N, C-alpha and C positions, 0 to 999 in steps of 0.2 A: 307233387305228384299230382296226374290229375285222372279221374275217376268216370271211367263209363259203362253204366248201368245201360243193358242192349238185351235183344232177344234174337233167340236163331228160331227160323222156319226151320225144321226138321224135314220138307219137302222138295225144297228150293234151295237151301244153305245160303239162306239171303239173312243180314243182318239188319235189327230197328235199332237204332239208338234212341235208348227210352230219356233218358238224361247224363248229362254233362256237369260234374262238379270239382271245385280246384278244394276237394277237402277227401280224404279213406272213406270210401263205402265199400261195404263189402255184403258177399250173400243174402242174394233177393228170394224172398217170398214172395210168390204171384199169392192173388187172396182165390178163396173158390169161387166169389162171380165173379171173376177176371178181371174185375174195374180197377184193381190196383197191386201194388209190389209195395212189400215189406224190406228196406234196405236196415243194417246198421254201421255205427258213425261214431266217434268217440264218445264213445261207453251209455250212450243214446240209439232208441231207435226210431225213423222216421217215416211214413207213409206216402209214396208217390201215385197218384192219383194219374191211369191212362190218359184218361181226357184233355186234363193242363196238367202234364208234368212237373210238380214244386216237390221240396224238401217239405214236408210237414212231422214236429215234435210229433211222437205219442205218449202220449204219459205214461209211464214207468213207477211213479211216487219215490222209494228212497232207492228202489235199483238202477245207479246213474255207471255201474261199470259194468256194463253187456259185453258180453263177447261175440262171435259169430254163429254162435246155435242156439237158433231160436226159429220159431213158425209158428204156424194156422192151424185149428181146429181144423177138422175137415168140414162141421156143419157151421165155422165161419166166425164163430160169435167170440171164439177165447186165443189168446196165443199162449207159446209156451216159449219161454225166457231162460237162459243162462246168466248168471251175473255171481259177483263174489265184492259187492258192497257193505256189507255185512257176516260173512263167512271169510274165512282168510283161502277159499278156494269158489271155485264154481260150483253153485247151486244151482237147481232148477225152480222157476214158478210157475204159476200160469196169473196172467192178467186180463183182463175183457180186449176184448177189437177194439173197442173207442180208447181206452186207456185207463188206469184205473190204480188201486194197489197191490202189489202182487200178493198171491198165496203160496206159499212154500210148499213142496212137492217133495224134493229128497231130503233127509232125514240128515243123510248123512253125503259128503262132499272129497274129491270133486267128483264133481257130476256132469256133466254136458249133455243138452240137451240134444236129440235126431229126426226122431220120428213119432209119429201119432197113428196112433189102429185106426182101419176104419171104420170103425162101431164109437168110434170117441172115446172107449176106454182105457186105455191103456198107452203111456209114452213109452217110446226106446230111448236107449244116451247108453254114453260110454260113462264111466264110470271106472277107479281104480280104489280099493278096499284090502287090507291086509290083509283076506284071502285070497285076493288073487296075484300075490307076491311080488306087487311092486307094479302091473299093470297092469293098462287098461286093457276093459274084458264089458263084454253087449251083455247091457240091462236090460227090463222090462219092470215097472211098476203103472197099479191105479192112478190113474191121472188125479185124486185127491188126496195125494201119497199112500204110505202102506208098505206092506212087507215088498221089498223089490225081488226077482228071480234073475237069478245071474248065468245066459243061457249059452255064453261060450270059453272055454275053457283050453283049447289049444292053441292059442296064438300069444305071440310078446306082445303084440301091442293090435286090435283094431278100433275102429273108428267109423261113420258115416252111417251106424244102423237105420233101416228108411225101411217102412212097413211094403207090401206091393201090396192094390189097389182091391182086390178080394180077403185082405189078411194073413192067406196062410203057408205066407213066406217074410220073411226079414234080410233084408240086401245090408252089406257091409264091408269094407275092404281088411282084412285081417294081413300081419305080419307073421310069417316063420323065416327065421334062418336067413333075413335080411331079402324075404321077398316078399311084397306090399301087392296083393292081389284080391279079384274078386270074387262073393261067397255069398252063398243066401242063405238058412236055416229058418228052420218052423221056430214059432214062437214060443214053444214051453224045450227048445236045445236041441231038436232030434232032428235028424236028416242031414248034417251039416254036406252043404254040398260045393264044392271046385267050379266056380263060373266065368272064369277067368285067368290065365294063366300066361304072362309075356312079358317078353323082356323088359316092359315098360312097368315104370310104377306105378299103381291104378288106385285111384282116392273116389270115394264121395259116391257111387251108384246111388240113383233118384229112379225110382221106378214109372213110367208113366201111369196119368190117372185109364188108359184104357190096358192098361199091362201087359203093351208092348213092346219096348220098349223102356231100357237104362240109360239115362244120360249121367257123362262122366268125366273123371279127369283124371289126364293121362303126362306124369312127368318123364322127363329122359330116364334111362335104366343109370343107375347108380345113386340118384339122389335120397338122404335121409329126410324123413318125415316130409311132411307139407310146408314148406317155405314158401314166403312169399316172393317178389318178384322174380317172378323166372321160369322162360319159354316152355311154355305149358302146350297142352293140346284140349278140347274138348271132343269126348270120343260119345257114339252112343251105339249100343252093343243090344242084337235082339232079344230077349226077356227070355226066350222058348231053346236057345242056343243057337250059334254063327258067330260070323265074323263080323269085330268092332270094324264101327265106319266112320273115321276122321271129319268132324267138320270142320275146324276151326284151330289154326293154330295164334295165342296172343301170347303177352306178357301180363302174368297174373300169376296164379296158385293160390296159397293162403286166402280166403276170400272171394275167391270168383265163386263157387259153385260148392259150398259146403253143405248147404242144408235140402229140400226138396224144392224147388223152383220152375214146374211145370204149369203150363196153362192149363188150364181146366178141359181144354177141347183135346191136348197134347200135340197140337202141333207147333211148337213151340216152348221152352224154355229160356228163364234168365240168365243173368251171368254179369261179373261186373269184370272189365279189362281194363288196364290201368297205363298209362302213357309217362315218361318223365319229363321233365323238362327241355 
């Protein structure tokens, strides 16, 4: 299978192919300076410089079983990664942006990173704990580790929590009775609001840096979970209400848009689509 790392211009709908690889790549992040993307593949993390695109390995020490839940701090100095190299299930760590030895953040597993607060102080993630009754819920904790705060309780499953640029909301996808839709909630767990409910299965909402748009992934109705190798659609939702706008149909799903991937100018976001031989 071939991986195509690309960017979508939300004004024109034009796709720019950044890199094509004969290996499985996932989940691009766009660096805050706009100069590079980060992707994962084969348990490792890679940097793609946009001026001369190629895969450059980022050193992550003992963490060599990374999944596709990773991201970049607002100041561009640190990475958050989710890795299971030394734990039975995914654990969150931070690493310098240039690479280095991971520092453990979450004491409990499984934990999957998804968002970084704009002030750089807290991480948002999904986790399953004894007190969640076997379901994944949204949590936050200090970036240095410490006591975690559970902020959702009403759902059968949650994923993809990502902060708005003003830090006042966390968007996520939440499942109730088999319907996966888009929600937002205050970082203290108050004011839960349904933001999109339609006949699609909607995952991974990502607010744009200017706070105007939500990019997300729409599966066909009846899809269970967020599988790979499906016909899916990238869509754009006005952050303050309105109808979603279809952008692109593609072959992908898991790995296409799992984590924040907006360019700092809010004009484009990155994703991965796939082609079979």
